[in-house]
N, C-alpha and C positions, 0 to 999 in steps of 0.2 A: 578181253581183250575187255551185291553180294552180302556181306555181313558187317557188323560193327566192328571196330579196330578193338584189340586187345592189347593194351599198351604194355602190359607185363611181360609179353613173350619176346625172347630174344631176337627172334627172327622178323619182327616187324619193324615198320618205320617209325621214327620217333626215338625207338630204342635200337632198332635194326634195319631190315631191309623193306622199308617202304609199305608196309601193310601187305606183304605178299601173301599171307594166308588168306585174305581177302580175295586177292585175284587167283589164287590156287583151288578155291573150293569148288568150283563147278566142274563137274566131269568133262573131259575132252570130248567134243563131237567126234563122231567117226567120219572124217572128211573124205576118207578114201571111197566111201560107199556113196557119197554124195555127187549128184551132177553139178556142173558148174553154176547153173542158177541157184542150186541149193547152197552152195558155198558163198555166192553174193549175198543171198538172204541172211546166211549165218553171221557173215561179217558186219552187216548193216545192223542186224539185232545186238551184236557185240558193241558197236558203236553207240548204239541207243542206251544199252545198259550203263555203259560207262558214263556217258552224259547224265543219266539219272542219278548215279553216284555223286558226280561232282556238284549237283545242284542240291543234295541232300546235306543239310548241315551237320547231321550225325556221322557221315561217313566222308564227306569231301575234305581234301587236302588244302583247299583253297582259304586264304584268309578272307574274312568277312567282306573286306573291301572290294575283293574281286569276286565273290560267290554271288553277291547280291545282284550283280549285273551280269552274271554268266549265262551265255546263251548257247553254249556247247563248245567242245573241244574242236580243233582243227585238224581234220584227218586227211590223209591221201585218199583219192577214190579207190574203192575196193579193187584189187587186181589178184586174180587167181594165179598169175604166174608167180606170185610171192607166196604160194601155198604148195610147199614142196615135201616130199617123202625123202626122208634122210636115213642113212644106215645108222644105228644105235649101237656103239660099241662100249659096252660095260668096262669099267676100270676098277675091279674089286679090290686090287692092291693099293689104291690111292691111299696117302697119309692125309688126315686132315690139316688145314692150313687157317692162317688168320688172314681174312681178306679186309683190307683197308676201306675205310668209309669215308665220307664226306666231313666227319668229325674225328675226334679222338678214338672213337669206339672201334673195335675189329670185330667182324662177324667170322665164326669158325665155320668153315665150308669144307667138303670133301668132293673132289672131282668125281662124280658119281659115273659118268660116262662121257665119250666123246661122239659128236654128230658130225657125219660126213655126207655132203650133198652138193648140189650145183645150183647156182643161182645167176641170172643174167649171163648165163654160158661160162660162168667160172667156178671151179671147184673150192670147196671150202671145208675146213675141219675146225669145229669150235667144241668148246669144253662146257659140260652141263653140270651143274653144283647142286648139292644138297646140304641143308643146313644142319648142323650137328644137334642144334636144340630142338629146331622144328619137327625133326623126323620123329623126335620121342613123343610128341604129342599126338593122342589119338586122333585120327581122322586126318593126319597129315603126313602120315608115314610114306606116301608115294608121291610127295610133291617135289618138284625139280625146278631150278631157277636158271634161265639162259639170259645173261646180259651180253650186249654187244655194241660195238661202235661200227659205223660205215662211213662213206664218203659224203653223207648228207649233214653229219654233225657240224653244228655252228652256222649252218646256213638254212637248210629247210628244217632241221630238227635240233633238239637240244644237244648242247655241245658236249655233254657228259655221256651220250649214248642212250640206248634204252633197254628196256627188259622184256623178256618173254617168260610166261608161266607154263609149265609142263607138268605131266604126270608120267610116272614110270610105265612104259608099255609093256606088254605082255611078250612080244617078239623081239626081233633085232632091227625094227623099224620105227620110225616115229614121224608123225606129220608136224611140220613147222609152219605155222601161218604167221608170216610177218605182219600181216594186216593187224593182228592183234598185239603188236608190240605197243609198249606204252612209255612215258616218261617216268623216271624214278620221282617221287613226291618232293624231293628238294628241288626239283625244277620249277614248283610251285609255291614253295613255303621253306625257308631256311631253317626252322624248327626241326626238321626230319633229318635223320642221320641214314644215307644210302650208300651201298657199297659201291666202290668204284670199279668200273669194267676192267678186268685183266686185258693186258695188251694182246695177249694170245687170242683173243675173242674179236679182232678187228676183221671187218669184211672189206676187202679192197674194191668196193663196188658202191653204187648208190642204191640203198634200200627204199624205194618210193612207196612205202605201204606203212600202214599204222598211224600213230599220232605224231603231229608235226610239233614244233617248238611252240610254247606258250607266251602269247604277246600280253605282257603285263601293263600296257598303255591303257 
């Protein structure tokens, strides 16, 4: 919600999905076993880590003109109502497809699973993707990608939607922490090539959690 960019990987931003391997690398915390206060602490630690990355010239997606005066990203206040347990429904027969991006590049993905959950009192069913190239890389075999749009886009949040990074769970459920949703790097810098959120992954509600839109003023 990490490491140096590896620009040669198909699945990272500039050539692919906005440095997703950088986001995916940390092990997913066991949020089910944590008390609410621990969840808040975990969210705040994630926000601090993300801010540290954006300040680091080796890792930041920000152009120098924005990074030199960077004081931190704008986040929604941590809200444990947006930490939800979802049913994780694997789709082993899914066929790889080419996901369009903000450039002419296309990213080869497969629908690894669907997640079924409720948020703000409404039921939703989203697709979770696995990148065909990234899954072949040692250490990245269990990384998943969940892009989504919601009713905050273009107002409180980036118009193109946001991303979440996940790991393949052992069982049939997974924790989705929307407090750790982040903007694609093309929201900060046009040099990056970022996957477009499929229309099936729209949430017809406001997700008031995670990173807000970036003010370039």
